[in-house]
N, C-alpha and C positions, 0 to 999 in steps of 0.2 A: 064261221071258223075263226079261231083266234091263234095267233102266233105266240109261242112261248120261247123266252130266252132264259136259259138256266146258266148262271155263272159256273165257273170251274168247280168251286167248292160244293155246289149243290149236286153236281154229277158225282163227285167223289163220295159225298155223304150218302147219296142214293144207293151206292154200291157197297158201302163200308159199314155193315152192321156193327154196332158197338157191342162190347163184351156183355152177354146176358148174365154172366156170373157176378157182375158188379151191381151196385145199388142204382147206378145211373143209366140203366139199360132197359130196353123193352124189345126183345128179340124180334118179334114178328112185325113191328111197326114199319121197318124198311121194306119188307116183302109186301105189305099192304100198300105202301106208298107207290111202289113200282107197279103193282097190279092196277091201281086206279089210274095212274098216268098212262099206262099202256092201253087201258080201256078207252080213254079219251082220244088217244091217237088213232086207234083202230076204228072208232065210230065216226072219225072225221071232225070231231069237235075242235081239235087243236092240231097244229103242226109245230114242230120244234126247230128253231134255227140254231146252227152250230157253226162257229167260224174256226179258222185254223189255229188260233191261240187256244181255244178250248180243247181242240183235238190234241195239240202238243202237250198241254198240261195234264190231260187224261193219261197220255202215254207215260209221262214222267212220274205221275202219282199212282199209276196202276198197281205198283207193288204194295202201296199202303192199303189198298182195298182188301188185301189178303191177310191183314193182320189178325183178324178174328180166326181165320182158318188155321194160322200158325199157332195161335193160342190153344185152339182145340187139340191140335196134334201134340203139342207139348204137354198139355194136361193129361191127355190119354196115355202118353208114354210114361209120365210121372206116376199116375195112379196105378198103371199096370205093374210098374216096378214095386210099388208098395204092396200090391196084392200078391206079387210073387214072394216077397219077403214074409208076408203073413202065412202063405202056404208052407214056406220052409220052416217057420217057427212051430207050426202045428204038426210037423212030422207026418204028413199025409192024411191027417184027420180032416173031415169035411171036404175032401178033395173034389167030390162030385158037385157039391153045392157051390164051392168057390169057382169051379170051372164054368158052371152055369151063369154065375154072376159075371164072370169075365166075358163070356160070349155076349150077354145082353148089354153089358157096358160098352163093348166095342161097337155093337150095332147102333146104339144111341149116338155115339160120337161120330161114327162114320156117316150116319144119316145127316147130322148137323154139318159136317164138312162137305158132303155132297150137295146139300141144299144151298149152302153159301157159295160154293164153286159155280153151280149152275146160275145162281142169282147174278154174280159178277159178269158171267158170259152174256146173260140176257140184257143187262144194263148196257154193256158195250155194243151189243147188236143193235139196240135201240139208238144209241148215239150215232152209230155208223149209218143208220137208215134215215137220219134227220136231213133237213134241207141244209146243204153245205155252202159256205161262201168264204171268201178270203178278205182279210182286212186290207183296205186300199191305202195307197200312199196319201191320199187326201185326208182320210181319217187319222192316220198316224201324224201328219203334220198339224192337224187341228188339235189333237190331244197333247202334242208337245207344247203348243202355244197355251193351251188351257192349263197345263201343269205350271207354266211360268206364272200364270195369274193366280195360282194357289186356290183355285176353285174346286168344289167337290167333283170327283172324289179325292183330290189332292189337298186335303185339309189336315192330314196328320203328319207328324214328323218322325214316326218310327217305322214307316214302311213305304214301299214303292207301289203306287196305285195305278201305274200305267196299264198293266194288263186288264184291270177292272174297267178302266176308262175305255180302252179299246174294244172290249166286249160290248159295252153299252152303246157307244157311239157308232160302232160299225154296224150293229143291229139296227139302229135308227136309220142309218144310211141305206142298208139293205131293204128295209121296209119301204122307204121312200122310192127307191129304184123299182121295186116290184110294182108299186102302186102306179108309178108313171107309165110303165109298160102296159099295165092292164087298163088303166084309165084312158091312156092315149091323149091326155090333155094336161094342162097346168093352169091353175093350181089343182091339187089332187082332188079327185071326186070319188075314188074307190079305195080309200085308205083301209088297210087291214087293221083291225083291233089287235093289240098285242099286250103281253105281260112280261115285265122284266123281273127276274127273281134273284135276289142276292141276300145272303145273311150278313153281309158287311154293313151293318146298320150305322156304324160310326162314319163310314165313307159316303154312303148313299142316303141315309136317313136324315130327316130334318132334326134340328137341334132340340126342338120342343116336343117332337113326336117322331120317333125313329121308324114308325110304321108308314110315315109319309115321305115322299121323295124330297131331297134337299132342295131348297129354293133356287140354288144355282142350276139345278138340272130340270126343274119343273117345266120351264117353257119348252124344252126339247121334247119331253114326254107328252105334254099337252098338244103340241103341234101335230102329232101322229096318233093321238088317242091311246097312248101306252100307259098301262097301270104298273104299279110297283108293289111287290110283296117281299117280305123277309124270308118266306119259306114256301116250298112247293105245295104242301098241303093247304096252306092259306090261299094260294092261288087257285088250286083245284076246287076248294070250297066256294070260291067266288063264282065258279061256273056251276057248281052243284053243291049246295050247302048240306047235303046228307052224307058226304063222303068221309069226313073226319070229325071227331069230337074236338071241342075247344081245348081240352087238356092235352090232346095229342099234338095239336098245332103248337101250343106253347112249349111243349117238351122238345119238339124238333128245333124250334127257333132257339131255345136255350142251348141245346147240344151243338148246333151249328156255330153259335157265337163262341162257345168254350172250346170246341173241338177243332175249329178251323180258323183261328186267328192267323192272319197272314203277316209274316215278317220275311224280309229277304236276306239271304246269306251275306255275311260280312266278310267271307273268306274268298269265295269264287266269283268269277264274272263269265257267264256263258257267252258264246259267240252271238252275233247279231241274229242268226237264224233261230236261236233258242233263247233269245232275250226274255226276261221276266219269268223264266222257269226255275230259277234258283230260290223258290219259296221254301220257307222252313215249315215243315209239317209237324205240329205238336200233337202227336197221335195218342199220347197217354200222360197220366200223372204218375209219378213214382214217389214212394215213401222214402224220405231221406232222414238220417239221424241228425237231431238238432241238439247240440250241446250248449247253446248260448244261454239257456235257462237252467243249466245243470252245473253244479260245482265242478271246477276243473281240478283234476288230480294228476300231477306230473307223472306219477307212476303209471297211470292208465295211458297217458300219452306215449310214454316210452314203450309200453307193452304193445300198443297199437302200431307203433312205427317199426319195431324190430321183428315182430312175428305176425304175419298176415293171417295165419290160421287161428290165432288166439284172439277172438273177437268178442268174448263174453263180456268184457268190461265195457266195450263200446255199445253193445246191444242194450245196456241199461239206460241209455239216453232215450228221451222221447223222440217220436218221429214227426215229420212235417211233410205234407204233400206238396210236391214241386213239379211243374210241367217240364217234360223232357221231349225234345224234338230233334229232327234231322233234316238237313238240306236235301231237297229232292234232286238236286243236280250233282253235288259233290259228296253227299253223305256225311258231311261234317255234323257232329252232334252239338246240340244246344241245350242250355238251361234257361228257363224263364224265372227270374227272381221272384220269390214268394212275397216280398215286401213291396217292390216298386214296379214289377212286370218288365224290368229291363232284361234284354236277352244278351247272352254272350256265348261264344263258341268254346267247346272243349276240344282242344287240339293236342293235349298231352295227357299222360296218365301217371299212375304210380305216385300218389301223394302230392300231385301237383295242386297248388292252391290258387284259386281264382277269386278276384275281388270284383263284386258288382259295382260298376261305376255309377249306378244310379243312387244307391243307398249305402254303399260301403260294406255290405255283408260279405263274409268270406265263405267260400265253398271249397271242399277238398274232395278229390277223387281217390278212391282206394281200389286197387285192382287185385283180385284174389284168384289164385289158381284153383280150379275146381276139378281138374283131371281131364284126361283125353285131349290134351292140347288146348283146352278152353279156359277162358278167364271170365270171372264175373265182376262187374264194376259196381261199386257202391259209392254213394255220394253222402257227405255229411256237411252240415252247416257248423262252422266253428267260430269261436270268439277271437278277437284280435290277440289276446294273450296266448291262446293255443296256436294261432298262426305263427307268432314270433318264436315260440318254443319249438314247434315242429320244423320250422325252417332252420333253426340253429342246430337241431339234432340231425336233420338231413345233411347239412353241410359238414357236420362232424364225421358222419358215416362215409360220405363220398370223398 
């Protein structure tokens, strides 16, 4: 029997199927992943360790696991409205055929929604059935000293890695404690084999090979015969190499790296009981208008500024994919710069201009009323000339 330690992001990823309508998705892969994991738990091959930090982060991020369900509901509503307009335009013609299509279409999406809802419940049930333990004050003190020494996982300057460190080192401590009790002697004679799984390769991975544990951490893992893997399917394939294809493993490792980059909120500070939970979850990429490679027309700028509903001129600009995120604690929105990966919060709206401190690129927020008391926010990348002109016009209007 082997103990598995899944970091918080792995649990969230396990529950959060990516959008199958996008090019970067494989809808059934998450269901397959959970099925194989549950199979190994039920046959006694593995037990999973979960500490209180993982439990708290699951609760804080649980809403994000329902993003695909929300997308399905919104798409269903949108497409049914289109179908209704089509029926109106045909003045009753093909009514029976369109109604049949409507019924089948609803069945498909309700099936997807139900399947994903059940999946999230099953993942949470598994998490709640794991071997639970609390992070001790001894581990917290050790990790604080370790952070001061700037050793892995505290080797980056853009994020707080304390939660990651506490998950790893508390699990090592727990395994040692269990082995002491069962062995009844020291040094340990009945150490349980274990696997630590984290997609945070920049924090835990070696500089020359991210699939291997960092040299700062290697002695701790070697002491208790703990292995390190970047993804859950890679770890499960270590136990049974027939479970996943190599392409599936690479896909999940890439998705975890892109989908769950961890940065901590620059705005809020949770209380000590909920420390480290203000992680920014970059759940999606959005297409933003990029005018920096497009000739600037002052008339277009004036039109965009004075009439939010007249966006035809702006839509001529090319688009650029930019990561959009939200703090899991205070819900502050964030943008990750497309050029330098710097993050910055969006705290104001309506033509507010933000400058990326990393590379100097300017972003502007445009809030458009879409009816029923709702607003749609659009983001565009602007040139420095546009920034100066827009600020001048804004000050003139106000």
